N, CA, C and O atoms as CSV, one atom per row, in Angstrom:
chain,resi,resn,atom,element,x,y,z
A,1,UNK,N,N,10.151,56.609,-23.997
A,1,UNK,CA,C,8.700,56.596,-23.826
A,1,UNK,C,C,8.060,56.846,-25.185
A,1,UNK,O,O,8.387,57.825,-25.855
A,2,UNK,N,N,7.172,55.985,-25.586
A,2,UNK,CA,C,6.493,56.164,-26.873
A,2,UNK,C,C,5.452,57.266,-26.766
A,2,UNK,O,O,5.045,57.639,-25.665
A,3,UNK,N,N,5.020,57.789,-27.912
A,3,UNK,CA,C,4.054,58.885,-27.861
A,3,UNK,C,C,2.714,58.418,-27.306
A,3,UNK,O,O,2.024,59.204,-26.656
A,4,UNK,N,N,2.318,57.155,-27.540
A,4,UNK,CA,C,1.050,56.691,-26.973
A,4,UNK,C,C,1.164,56.550,-25.465
A,4,UNK,O,O,0.200,56.817,-24.747
A,5,UNK,N,N,2.347,56.129,-24.963
A,5,UNK,CA,C,2.556,56.051,-23.522
A,5,UNK,C,C,2.506,57.428,-22.892
A,5,UNK,O,O,1.925,57.610,-21.823
A,6,UNK,N,N,3.114,58.394,-23.554
A,6,UNK,CA,C,3.213,59.725,-22.970
A,6,UNK,C,C,1.886,60.462,-22.962
A,6,UNK,O,O,1.749,61.465,-22.262
A,7,UNK,N,N,0.903,59.990,-23.724
A,7,UNK,CA,C,-0.366,60.705,-23.805
A,7,UNK,C,C,-1.533,59.961,-23.160
A,7,UNK,O,O,-2.687,60.264,-23.460
A,8,UNK,N,N,-1.262,59.000,-22.288
A,8,UNK,CA,C,-2.352,58.276,-21.620
A,8,UNK,C,C,-3.153,59.186,-20.699
A,8,UNK,O,O,-4.281,58.854,-20.333
A,9,UNK,N,N,-2.600,60.308,-20.328
A,9,UNK,CA,C,-3.232,61.219,-19.382
A,9,UNK,C,C,-4.085,62.290,-20.060
A,9,UNK,O,O,-4.672,63.129,-19.378
A,10,UNK,N,N,-4.161,62.273,-21.380
A,10,UNK,CA,C,-4.937,63.292,-22.100
A,10,UNK,C,C,-5.859,62.623,-23.121
A,10,UNK,O,O,-5.485,61.648,-23.772
A,11,UNK,N,N,-7.068,63.167,-23.245
A,11,UNK,CA,C,-8.043,62.684,-24.223
A,11,UNK,C,C,-8.689,63.893,-24.892
A,11,UNK,O,O,-9.162,64.806,-24.215
A,12,UNK,N,N,-8.707,63.896,-26.206
A,12,UNK,CA,C,-9.386,64.978,-26.920
A,12,UNK,C,C,-10.864,64.642,-27.053
A,12,UNK,O,O,-11.221,63.487,-27.285
A,13,UNK,N,N,-11.722,65.644,-26.906
A,13,UNK,CA,C,-13.158,65.473,-27.100
A,13,UNK,C,C,-13.659,66.607,-27.996
A,13,UNK,O,O,-12.886,67.492,-28.363
A,14,UNK,N,N,-14.933,66.586,-28.346
A,14,UNK,CA,C,-15.487,67.560,-29.295
A,14,UNK,C,C,-15.290,69.010,-28.873
A,14,UNK,O,O,-15.026,69.874,-29.710
A,15,UNK,N,N,-15.418,69.277,-27.574
A,15,UNK,CA,C,-15.367,70.674,-27.122
A,15,UNK,C,C,-14.142,70.981,-26.258
A,15,UNK,O,O,-14.169,71.912,-25.453
A,16,UNK,N,N,-13.074,70.206,-26.422
A,16,UNK,CA,C,-11.869,70.497,-25.659
A,16,UNK,C,C,-11.026,69.267,-25.427
A,16,UNK,O,O,-10.929,68.396,-26.291
A,17,UNK,N,N,-10.412,69.196,-24.251
A,17,UNK,CA,C,-9.641,68.018,-23.914
A,17,UNK,C,C,-9.789,67.693,-22.438
A,17,UNK,O,O,-10.103,68.558,-21.620
A,18,UNK,N,N,-9.558,66.429,-22.117
A,18,UNK,CA,C,-9.641,65.933,-20.753
A,18,UNK,C,C,-8.240,65.585,-20.284
A,18,UNK,O,O,-7.455,65.000,-21.031
A,19,UNK,N,N,-7.927,65.946,-19.042
A,19,UNK,CA,C,-6.612,65.664,-18.477
A,19,UNK,C,C,-6.767,64.910,-17.164
A,19,UNK,O,O,-7.633,65.234,-16.353
A,20,UNK,N,N,-5.930,63.910,-16.960
A,20,UNK,CA,C,-5.781,63.300,-15.650
A,20,UNK,C,C,-4.577,63.965,-15.008
A,20,UNK,O,O,-3.492,63.980,-15.589
A,21,UNK,N,N,-4.758,64.514,-13.820
A,21,UNK,CA,C,-3.643,65.162,-13.135
A,21,UNK,C,C,-3.492,64.594,-11.732
A,21,UNK,O,O,-4.454,64.125,-11.125
A,22,UNK,N,N,-2.265,64.648,-11.234
A,22,UNK,CA,C,-1.953,64.296,-9.859
A,22,UNK,C,C,-1.369,65.548,-9.234
A,22,UNK,O,O,-0.374,66.086,-9.721
A,23,UNK,N,N,-1.987,66.014,-8.154
A,23,UNK,CA,C,-1.585,67.267,-7.509
A,23,UNK,C,C,-0.798,66.983,-6.237
A,23,UNK,O,O,-1.218,66.185,-5.398
A,24,UNK,N,N,0.335,67.638,-6.106
A,24,UNK,CA,C,1.100,67.589,-4.860
A,24,UNK,C,C,0.998,68.971,-4.225
A,24,UNK,O,O,1.650,69.909,-4.683
A,25,UNK,N,N,0.184,69.109,-3.170
A,25,UNK,CA,C,0.024,70.416,-2.517
A,25,UNK,C,C,1.212,70.742,-1.612
A,25,UNK,O,O,2.065,69.895,-1.348
A,26,UNK,N,N,1.245,71.981,-1.148
A,26,UNK,CA,C,2.258,72.479,-0.214
A,26,UNK,C,C,3.684,72.339,-0.742
A,26,UNK,O,O,4.607,72.038,0.015
A,27,UNK,N,N,3.852,72.554,-2.022
A,27,UNK,CA,C,5.192,72.513,-2.628
A,27,UNK,C,C,5.869,73.869,-2.444
A,27,UNK,O,O,5.225,74.849,-2.070
A,28,UNK,N,N,7.159,73.914,-2.706
A,28,UNK,CA,C,7.880,75.174,-2.563
A,28,UNK,C,C,7.585,76.147,-3.697
A,28,UNK,O,O,7.725,77.360,-3.536
A,29,UNK,N,N,7.174,75.608,-4.854
A,29,UNK,CA,C,6.786,76.461,-5.979
A,29,UNK,C,C,5.796,75.709,-6.851
A,29,UNK,O,O,5.729,74.481,-6.804
A,30,UNK,N,N,5.025,76.444,-7.649
A,30,UNK,CA,C,4.109,75.836,-8.614
A,30,UNK,C,C,4.954,75.325,-9.766
A,30,UNK,O,O,5.757,76.057,-10.345
A,31,UNK,N,N,4.756,74.045,-10.089
A,31,UNK,CA,C,5.645,73.447,-11.065
A,31,UNK,C,C,4.989,72.259,-11.757
A,31,UNK,O,O,4.313,71.447,-11.125
A,32,UNK,N,N,5.200,72.174,-13.052
A,32,UNK,CA,C,4.823,71.012,-13.840
A,32,UNK,C,C,5.983,70.033,-13.721
A,32,UNK,O,O,7.120,70.370,-14.051
A,33,UNK,N,N,5.697,68.816,-13.247
A,33,UNK,CA,C,6.781,67.884,-12.913
A,33,UNK,C,C,7.005,66.779,-13.927
A,33,UNK,O,O,8.113,66.251,-14.021
A,34,UNK,N,N,5.990,66.418,-14.683
A,34,UNK,CA,C,6.133,65.320,-15.622
A,34,UNK,C,C,4.939,64.396,-15.535
A,34,UNK,O,O,3.843,64.811,-15.160
A,35,UNK,N,N,5.160,63.147,-15.884
A,35,UNK,CA,C,4.092,62.161,-15.885
A,35,UNK,C,C,4.326,61.205,-14.729
A,35,UNK,O,O,5.437,60.711,-14.535
A,36,UNK,N,N,3.276,60.946,-13.965
A,36,UNK,CA,C,3.330,59.961,-12.890
A,36,UNK,C,C,2.192,58.979,-13.115
A,36,UNK,O,O,1.022,59.318,-12.935
A,37,UNK,N,N,2.538,57.768,-13.508
A,37,UNK,CA,C,1.510,56.788,-13.844
A,37,UNK,C,C,0.738,57.255,-15.068
A,37,UNK,O,O,1.316,57.506,-16.125
A,38,UNK,N,N,-0.578,57.367,-14.910
A,38,UNK,CA,C,-1.439,57.839,-15.998
A,38,UNK,C,C,-1.901,59.270,-15.763
A,38,UNK,O,O,-3.010,59.636,-16.153
A,39,UNK,N,N,-1.062,60.080,-15.129
A,39,UNK,CA,C,-1.461,61.453,-14.805
A,39,UNK,C,C,-0.299,62.418,-14.993
A,39,UNK,O,O,0.871,62.056,-14.869
A,40,UNK,N,N,-0.664,63.653,-15.295
A,40,UNK,CA,C,0.282,64.753,-15.357
A,40,UNK,C,C,0.494,65.224,-13.920
A,40,UNK,O,O,-0.468,65.598,-13.248
A,41,UNK,N,N,1.736,65.212,-13.438
A,41,UNK,CA,C,2.006,65.605,-12.051
A,41,UNK,C,C,2.296,67.096,-11.981
A,41,UNK,O,O,3.116,67.633,-12.724
A,42,UNK,N,N,1.587,67.746,-11.052
A,42,UNK,CA,C,1.733,69.183,-10.841
A,42,UNK,C,C,1.949,69.438,-9.355
A,42,UNK,O,O,1.194,68.937,-8.522
A,43,UNK,N,N,2.965,70.207,-9.022
A,43,UNK,CA,C,3.197,70.635,-7.645
A,43,UNK,C,C,2.627,72.038,-7.493
A,43,UNK,O,O,2.843,72.906,-8.340
A,44,UNK,N,N,1.889,72.250,-6.391
A,44,UNK,CA,C,1.276,73.554,-6.128
A,44,UNK,C,C,1.633,74.021,-4.728
A,44,UNK,O,O,1.773,73.207,-3.814
A,45,UNK,N,N,1.779,75.321,-4.558
A,45,UNK,CA,C,2.166,75.873,-3.265
A,45,UNK,C,C,1.039,75.887,-2.241
A,45,UNK,O,O,1.306,75.880,-1.039
A,46,UNK,N,N,-0.182,75.906,-2.674
A,46,UNK,CA,C,-1.305,76.037,-1.741
A,46,UNK,C,C,-1.587,74.727,-1.006
A,46,UNK,O,O,-1.331,73.642,-1.528
A,47,UNK,N,N,-2.117,74.844,0.214
A,47,UNK,CA,C,-2.515,73.645,0.954
A,47,UNK,C,C,-3.866,73.143,0.449
A,47,UNK,O,O,-4.627,73.906,-0.145
A,48,UNK,N,N,-4.169,71.858,0.683
A,48,UNK,CA,C,-5.454,71.318,0.233
A,48,UNK,C,C,-6.573,71.650,1.222
A,48,UNK,O,O,-7.262,70.755,1.712
A,49,UNK,N,N,-6.747,72.932,1.509
A,49,UNK,CA,C,-7.717,73.377,2.501
A,49,UNK,C,C,-8.682,74.379,1.865
A,49,UNK,O,O,-8.260,75.285,1.147
A,50,UNK,N,N,-9.955,74.212,2.129
A,50,UNK,CA,C,-10.985,75.150,1.664
A,50,UNK,C,C,-10.938,75.411,0.155
A,50,UNK,O,O,-11.247,76.514,-0.295
A,51,UNK,N,N,-10.558,74.409,-0.613
A,51,UNK,CA,C,-10.561,74.548,-2.063
A,51,UNK,C,C,-9.402,75.351,-2.637
A,51,UNK,O,O,-9.381,75.638,-3.834
A,52,UNK,N,N,-8.432,75.719,-1.791
A,52,UNK,CA,C,-7.319,76.552,-2.263
A,52,UNK,C,C,-6.492,75.839,-3.332
A,52,UNK,O,O,-6.115,76.452,-4.331
A,53,UNK,N,N,-6.208,74.561,-3.133
A,53,UNK,CA,C,-5.408,73.821,-4.118
A,53,UNK,C,C,-6.188,73.648,-5.420
A,53,UNK,O,O,-5.606,73.716,-6.503
A,54,UNK,N,N,-7.498,73.425,-5.327
A,54,UNK,CA,C,-8.316,73.300,-6.537
A,54,UNK,C,C,-8.308,74.599,-7.328
A,54,UNK,O,O,-8.189,74.590,-8.553
A,55,UNK,N,N,-8.433,75.706,-6.626
A,55,UNK,CA,C,-8.434,77.017,-7.292
A,55,UNK,C,C,-7.096,77.258,-7.987
A,55,UNK,O,O,-7.057,77.674,-9.145
A,56,UNK,N,N,-6.004,76.993,-7.274
A,56,UNK,CA,C,-4.688,77.204,-7.859
A,56,UNK,C,C,-4.430,76.216,-9.003
A,56,UNK,O,O,-3.774,76.563,-9.985
A,57,UNK,N,N,-4.938,75.003,-8.879
A,57,UNK,CA,C,-4.815,74.010,-9.950
A,57,UNK,C,C,-5.454,74.544,-11.230
A,57,UNK,O,O,-4.841,74.494,-12.296
A,58,UNK,N,N,-6.673,75.051,-11.130
A,58,UNK,CA,C,-7.369,75.594,-12.296
A,58,UNK,C,C,-6.592,76.771,-12.892
A,58,UNK,O,O,-6.463,76.879,-14.111
A,59,UNK,N,N,-6.072,77.655,-12.025
A,59,UNK,CA,C,-5.322,78.820,-12.494
A,59,UNK,C,C,-4.034,78.399,-13.205
A,59,UNK,O,O,-3.696,78.927,-14.264
A,60,UNK,N,N,-3.320,77.439,-12.606
A,60,UNK,CA,C,-2.051,77.000,-13.173
A,60,UNK,C,C,-2.252,76.304,-14.516
A,60,UNK,O,O,-1.514,76.567,-15.465
A,61,UNK,N,N,-3.245,75.417,-14.605
A,61,UNK,CA,C,-3.522,74.713,-15.860
A,61,UNK,C,C,-4.010,75.707,-16.925
A,61,UNK,O,O,-3.653,75.586,-18.096
A,62,UNK,N,N,-4.815,76.677,-16.521
A,62,UNK,CA,C,-5.264,77.709,-17.469
A,62,UNK,C,C,-4.064,78.469,-18.028
A,62,UNK,O,O,-4.017,78.775,-19.220
A,63,UNK,N,N,-3.099,78.769,-17.168
A,63,UNK,CA,C,-1.902,79.463,-17.631
A,63,UNK,C,C,-1.101,78.579,-18.592
A,63,UNK,O,O,-0.604,79.062,-19.609
A,64,UNK,N,N,-0.976,77.293,-18.274
A,64,UNK,CA,C,-0.236,76.375,-19.146
A,64,UNK,C,C,-0.842,76.314,-20.547
A,64,UNK,O,O,-0.121,76.267,-21.544
A,65,UNK,N,N,-2.183,76.315,-20.611
A,65,UNK,CA,C,-2.874,76.199,-21.898
A,65,UNK,C,C,-3.300,77.545,-22.465
A,65,UNK,O,O,-4.005,77.609,-23.472
A,66,UNK,N,N,-2.867,78.623,-21.810
A,66,UNK,CA,C,-3.157,79.986,-22.285
A,66,UNK,C,C,-4.649,80.182,-22.533
A,66,UNK,O,O,-5.066,80.621,-23.604
A,67,UNK,N,N,-5.437,79.848,-21.522
A,67,UNK,CA,C,-6.884,79.995,-21.595
A,67,UNK,C,C,-7.381,80.620,-20.298
A,67,UNK,O,O,-6.596,80.856,-19.379
A,68,UNK,N,N,-8.661,80.886,-20.221
A,68,UNK,CA,C,-9.223,81.491,-19.013
A,68,UNK,C,C,-9.417,80.442,-17.921
A,68,UNK,O,O,-9.566,79.255,-18.210
A,69,UNK,N,N,-9.414,80.887,-16.672
A,69,UNK,CA,C,-9.659,79.976,-15.550
A,69,UNK,C,C,-11.019,79.314,-15.673
A,69,UNK,O,O,-11.184,78.160,-15.276
A,70,UNK,N,N,-11.991,80.025,-16.215
A,70,UNK,CA,C,-13.337,79.469,-16.337
A,70,UNK,C,C,-13.406,78.354,-17.381
A,70,UNK,O,O,-14.379,77.601,-17.419
A,71,UNK,N,N,-12.379,78.243,-18.228
A,71,UNK,CA,C,-12.332,77.175,-19.228
A,71,UNK,C,C,-11.799,75.863,-18.660
A,71,UNK,O,O,-11.870,74.825,-19.318
A,72,UNK,N,N,-11.261,75.909,-17.431
A,72,UNK,CA,C,-10.726,74.711,-16.785
A,72,UNK,C,C,-11.721,74.251,-15.724
A,72,UNK,O,O,-11.991,74.962,-14.756
A,73,UNK,N,N,-12.260,73.053,-15.923
A,73,UNK,CA,C,-13.308,72.521,-15.052
A,73,UNK,C,C,-12.796,71.252,-14.381
A,73,UNK,O,O,-12.229,70.383,-15.043
A,74,UNK,N,N,-12.993,71.144,-13.068
A,74,UNK,CA,C,-12.655,69.915,-12.356
A,74,UNK,C,C,-13.867,68.996,-12.444
A,74,UNK,O,O,-14.895,69.248,-11.816
A,75,UNK,N,N,-13.737,67.922,-13.233
A,75,UNK,CA,C,-14.839,66.982,-13.423
A,75,UNK,C,C,-14.954,66.013,-12.261
A,75,UNK,O,O,-16.060,65.658,-11.854
A,76,UNK,N,N,-13.821,65.582,-11.725
A,76,UNK,CA,C,-13.829,64.672,-10.585
A,76,UNK,C,C,-12.545,64.852,-9.789
A,76,UNK,O,O,-11.533,65.322,-10.309
A,77,UNK,N,N,-12.606,64.468,-8.514
A,77,UNK,CA,C,-11.435,64.546,-7.659
A,77,UNK,C,C,-11.320,65.821,-6.855
A,77,UNK,O,O,-10.214,66.212,-6.483
A,78,UNK,N,N,-12.437,66.484,-6.577
A,78,UNK,CA,C,-12.398,67.737,-5.808
A,78,UNK,C,C,-11.631,67.581,-4.489
A,78,UNK,O,O,-10.930,68.503,-4.071
A,79,UNK,N,N,-11.758,66.423,-3.833
A,79,UNK,CA,C,-11.116,66.213,-2.534
A,79,UNK,C,C,-9.971,65.211,-2.618
A,79,UNK,O,O,-9.533,64.682,-1.596
A,80,UNK,N,N,-9.488,64.951,-3.816
A,80,UNK,CA,C,-8.432,63.966,-4.021
A,80,UNK,C,C,-7.233,64.621,-4.696
A,80,UNK,O,O,-7.363,65.677,-5.315
A,81,UNK,N,N,-6.082,64.000,-4.577
A,81,UNK,CA,C,-4.912,64.471,-5.317
A,81,UNK,C,C,-5.032,64.101,-6.803
A,81,UNK,O,O,-4.468,64.776,-7.664
A,82,UNK,N,N,-5.764,63.036,-7.088
A,82,UNK,CA,C,-6.012,62.617,-8.469
A,82,UNK,C,C,-7.258,63.331,-8.972
A,82,UNK,O,O,-8.337,63.180,-8.399
A,83,UNK,N,N,-7.116,64.094,-10.022
A,83,UNK,CA,C,-8.231,64.886,-10.555
A,83,UNK,C,C,-8.395,64.627,-12.045
A,83,UNK,O,O,-7.445,64.272,-12.743
A,84,UNK,N,N,-9.605,64.810,-12.506
A,84,UNK,CA,C,-9.919,64.751,-13.939
A,84,UNK,C,C,-10.375,66.149,-14.315
A,84,UNK,O,O,-11.389,66.633,-13.811
A,85,UNK,N,N,-9.626,66.802,-15.204
A,85,UNK,CA,C,-9.927,68.170,-15.617
A,85,UNK,C,C,-10.418,68.176,-17.055
A,85,UNK,O,O,-10.050,67.324,-17.863
A,86,UNK,N,N,-11.249,69.150,-17.348
A,86,UNK,CA,C,-11.653,69.397,-18.731
A,86,UNK,C,C,-11.241,70.820,-19.078
A,86,UNK,O,O,-11.520,71.764,-18.338
A,87,UNK,N,N,-10.579,70.951,-20.203
A,87,UNK,CA,C,-10.241,72.273,-20.721
A,87,UNK,C,C,-11.145,72.497,-21.920
A,87,UNK,O,O,-11.006,71.839,-22.951
A,88,UNK,N,N,-12.064,73.425,-21.772
A,88,UNK,CA,C,-13.050,73.704,-22.801
A,88,UNK,C,C,-12.436,74.660,-23.819
A,88,UNK,O,O,-11.906,75.713,-23.464
A,89,UNK,N,N,-12.518,74.277,-25.070
A,89,UNK,CA,C,-12.007,75.121,-26.134
A,89,UNK,C,C,-12.510,74.614,-27.473
A,89,UNK,O,O,-12.390,73.426,-27.774
A,90,UNK,N,N,-13.059,75.484,-28.260
A,90,UNK,CA,C,-13.630,75.066,-29.539
A,90,UNK,C,C,-12.569,74.869,-30.616
A,90,UNK,O,O,-12.828,74.214,-31.625
A,91,UNK,N,N,-11.372,75.432,-30.412
A,91,UNK,CA,C,-10.320,75.325,-31.409
A,91,UNK,C,C,-9.398,74.150,-31.069
A,91,UNK,O,O,-8.433,74.300,-30.319
A,92,UNK,N,N,-9.709,72.989,-31.628
A,92,UNK,CA,C,-8.941,71.785,-31.356
A,92,UNK,C,C,-7.491,71.890,-31.775
A,92,UNK,O,O,-6.612,71.360,-31.095
A,93,UNK,N,N,-7.223,72.565,-32.887
A,93,UNK,CA,C,-5.848,72.713,-33.354
A,93,UNK,C,C,-5.024,73.559,-32.382
A,93,UNK,O,O,-3.853,73.270,-32.137
A,94,UNK,N,N,-5.638,74.595,-31.835
A,94,UNK,CA,C,-4.943,75.428,-30.868
A,94,UNK,C,C,-4.624,74.624,-29.609
A,94,UNK,O,O,-3.517,74.724,-29.079
A,95,UNK,N,N,-5.579,73.829,-29.125
A,95,UNK,CA,C,-5.336,72.994,-27.947
A,95,UNK,C,C,-4.235,71.974,-28.226
A,95,UNK,O,O,-3.400,71.716,-27.360
A,96,UNK,N,N,-4.225,71.392,-29.422
A,96,UNK,CA,C,-3.174,70.433,-29.785
A,96,UNK,C,C,-1.814,71.121,-29.810
A,96,UNK,O,O,-0.818,70.548,-29.368
A,97,UNK,N,N,-1.770,72.328,-30.318
A,97,UNK,CA,C,-0.527,73.090,-30.353
A,97,UNK,C,C,-0.040,73.388,-28.934
A,97,UNK,O,O,1.145,73.249,-28.633
A,98,UNK,N,N,-0.965,73.797,-28.070
A,98,UNK,CA,C,-0.596,74.093,-26.695
A,98,UNK,C,C,-0.144,72.825,-25.966
A,98,UNK,O,O,0.771,72.874,-25.143
A,99,UNK,N,N,-0.782,71.696,-26.268
A,99,UNK,CA,C,-0.378,70.425,-25.676
A,99,UNK,C,C,1.029,70.056,-26.140
A,99,UNK,O,O,1.840,69.572,-25.351
A,100,UNK,N,N,1.313,70.281,-27.403
A,100,UNK,CA,C,2.641,70.003,-27.937
A,100,UNK,C,C,3.697,70.838,-27.212
A,100,UNK,O,O,4.764,70.335,-26.861
A,101,UNK,N,N,3.391,72.108,-26.995
A,101,UNK,CA,C,4.293,72.983,-26.253
A,101,UNK,C,C,4.465,72.485,-24.826
A,101,UNK,O,O,5.574,72.500,-24.291
A,102,UNK,N,N,3.379,72.046,-24.211
A,102,UNK,CA,C,3.425,71.519,-22.851
A,102,UNK,C,C,4.322,70.280,-22.792
A,102,UNK,O,O,5.104,70.130,-21.853
A,103,UNK,N,N,4.217,69.398,-23.780
A,103,UNK,CA,C,5.055,68.204,-23.822
A,103,UNK,C,C,6.530,68.566,-23.930
A,103,UNK,O,O,7.384,67.894,-23.351
A,104,UNK,N,N,6.827,69.625,-24.670
A,104,UNK,CA,C,8.210,70.092,-24.764
A,104,UNK,C,C,8.697,70.608,-23.416
A,104,UNK,O,O,9.850,70.377,-23.052
A,105,UNK,N,N,7.842,71.300,-22.670
A,105,UNK,CA,C,8.254,71.826,-21.366
A,105,UNK,C,C,8.468,70.703,-20.357
A,105,UNK,O,O,9.216,70.878,-19.395
A,106,UNK,N,N,7.828,69.561,-20.557
A,106,UNK,CA,C,8.033,68.439,-19.645
A,106,UNK,C,C,9.487,67.990,-19.647
A,106,UNK,O,O,9.976,67.463,-18.647
A,107,UNK,N,N,10.169,68.190,-20.744
A,107,UNK,CA,C,11.576,67.812,-20.820
A,107,UNK,C,C,12.479,68.775,-20.077
A,107,UNK,O,O,13.562,68.389,-19.638
A,108,UNK,N,N,12.051,70.031,-19.927
A,108,UNK,CA,C,12.903,71.021,-19.292
A,108,UNK,C,C,12.294,71.585,-18.022
A,108,UNK,O,O,12.963,72.326,-17.301
A,109,UNK,N,N,11.037,71.254,-17.726
A,109,UNK,CA,C,10.380,71.782,-16.536
A,109,UNK,C,C,9.712,73.110,-16.806
A,109,UNK,O,O,10.155,73.877,-17.661
A,110,UNK,N,N,8.648,73.381,-16.078
A,110,UNK,CA,C,7.931,74.638,-16.209
A,110,UNK,C,C,7.580,75.115,-14.814
A,110,UNK,O,O,6.950,74.385,-14.048
A,111,UNK,N,N,7.975,76.314,-14.481
A,111,UNK,CA,C,7.639,76.868,-13.171
A,111,UNK,C,C,6.886,78.159,-13.347
A,111,UNK,O,O,6.859,78.745,-14.429
A,112,UNK,N,N,6.271,78.596,-12.261
A,112,UNK,CA,C,5.472,79.824,-12.318
A,112,UNK,C,C,5.493,80.489,-10.959
A,112,UNK,O,O,4.882,81.543,-10.779
């Protein structure tokens, strides 16, 4: 997989980065699974009921990027498995570093 192929799911912007994610609810554990199509696939233990999966999605992504839950915003896909997230952060180099670490974990898996 080329680096441009592997990064179709992420876009850097002035105040952070945008992620396309695909959520699989009701999993046995919270887990970063890899890339599925043009999205980062994440398995979450919570059911897609009353916003529980959205809340856990924000918490899990915040943990992956070592940022606060309030820095992770669901831009679209509140009721869909396909979501567009924004991670707000003024330090672009730090976000790039965290993304690089995340890409490394995709090779070995990341659980929580």
